[in-house]
Structures are given as C-alpha cells and as structure tokens.
C-alpha positions in Angstrom: 125.1 1.0 -47.4 121.8 -0.5 -46.4 119.6 -2.6 -48.8 116.3 -1.0 -49.8 113.5 -3.6 -49.7 110.1 -3.0 -51.3 107.3 -4.1 -49.1 103.5 -3.9 -48.9 102.0 -1.4 -51.4 105.4 -0.5 -52.8 105.7 -3.9 -54.4 103.2 -2.7 -57.0 105.6 0.1 -58.0 108.4 -2.1 -59.4 108.5 -4.3 -62.5 111.1 -6.8 -63.8 110.9 -7.2 -67.6 110.7 -10.8 -68.9 111.4 -11.6 -72.5 114.2 -11.1 -75.0 115.3 -8.8 -77.8 112.7 -9.1 -80.6 110.6 -11.5 -78.5 108.2 -9.2 -76.9 108.0 -8.6 -73.1 105.9 -8.8 -70.1 106.6 -7.2 -66.7 106.7 -9.2 -63.5 105.6 -6.8 -60.7 107.0 -7.0 -57.2 103.8 -8.5 -55.9 103.9 -11.4 -58.5 101.4 -10.0 -61.0 102.1 -9.9 -64.7 101.8 -6.4 -66.0 102.8 -4.0 -68.8 103.1 -6.2 -71.9 104.5 -5.6 -75.4 103.8 -8.0 -78.3 104.4 -7.3 -82.0 105.1 -3.6 -81.1 101.7 -3.2 -79.4 101.9 -1.9 -75.9 99.3 -2.5 -73.2 98.5 -3.4 -69.6 97.0 -6.6 -68.2 95.2 -6.8 -64.9 94.0 -10.1 -63.3 92.0 -10.2 -60.1 89.8 -13.0 -58.8 86.7 -11.3 -60.3 88.0 -10.2 -63.7 90.8 -10.0 -66.2 91.3 -6.9 -68.3 93.6 -6.2 -71.3 94.1 -2.5 -72.1 95.8 -1.5 -75.4 97.9 1.6 -75.0 99.5 1.7 -78.5 98.7 0.1 -81.8 96.0 -2.3 -82.9 95.6 -5.9 -81.7 93.4 -8.6 -83.3 92.5 -11.5 -81.0 91.0 -14.9 -81.9 91.9 -16.5 -78.6 92.9 -15.5 -75.0 94.5 -17.9 -72.6 93.8 -17.2 -68.9 94.9 -19.1 -65.8 91.4 -20.2 -64.8 90.9 -22.5 -61.8 88.3 -25.1 -61.7 86.2 -22.9 -59.4 86.1 -19.9 -61.8 83.6 -19.7 -64.6 83.5 -16.9 -67.2 80.2 -15.0 -67.0 80.8 -12.1 -69.5 83.3 -10.8 -72.0 83.1 -7.3 -73.3 85.1 -4.7 -75.1 84.5 -1.1 -74.2 81.1 -1.9 -72.8 79.8 -4.1 -75.7 79.3 -7.8 -75.2 81.6 -10.1 -77.2 80.5 -13.7 -78.2 82.9 -16.3 -76.9 83.4 -20.0 -76.2 85.5 -21.6 -73.5 87.8 -24.5 -74.1 90.1 -25.5 -71.2 91.8 -22.3 -70.2 91.2 -20.6 -73.5 88.5 -18.1 -74.5 87.8 -18.4 -78.2 86.4 -15.5 -80.2 84.8 -16.9 -83.4 84.6 -13.6 -85.3 87.8 -12.2 -83.6 88.1 -9.1 -81.5 89.9 -6.0 -82.6 91.3 -3.7 -79.9 92.3 -0.3 -81.0 94.5 2.2 -79.2 92.9 3.1 -75.9 90.3 0.3 -75.9 90.0 -2.7 -73.5 88.8 -6.2 -73.3 87.3 -7.3 -70.0 86.5 -10.9 -68.8 84.3 -11.3 -65.7 84.4 -14.5 -63.5 82.3 -16.0 -60.7 
C-alpha cells in the first residue's frame, strides 16, 4: 500500500480538529490555516489573509466584545464591518475591542481589513 500525501491545492481540502469534548473546536487545515470553528454550540468559519480577517457565523448567534488577531507590527487595522456596515472599534495590542459589542446572527459575517 502506498501513502497518499496531500500537496499544493489539496492541502486546503483536509482539516484536523483541535479541541476536546465540551471544549469547542477549531480545525487546522493541511496548509496551516485555522478554519471551521465551534464555540458554545455556534458554528462558523474563519479566514485570515494578509489583507483581511473574516468570521462567518453559520449557525446560532454570537455576541462579541473583543476579537484577538495575530497582528504583526507591520499590519494596521483600517476598517471593521459586519455585513457591509461599519463597526466602531479600538485596538489594544492584538485585540480589537467593540465598545457596544457586535452581534452576529446566523449567516452574517464580521470583516477586518488591514494595510
């Protein structure tokens, strides 16, 4: 039997679940990206590129007061929006703080743009 090895574009097609029973989970894709999360029975997807980060809620409702992102010293947040509407925010270290909070409903998304 030969080993099957995922390479190139196929690495985006696999995911290893990280987490434990009752602890929520996040998937580690074959290309090293963190995808497909579940926290408090809310399911969603997370996408991080050099230009933006996006949280898409697929099931449930999620209230956010803060979002931690792996920002480098060269990245600056230029805009935060949910479903096309601007969201007021403050930046503290690697955290985005939402004073009034942000409520994501099933099918909605939160986008963070960088420069």
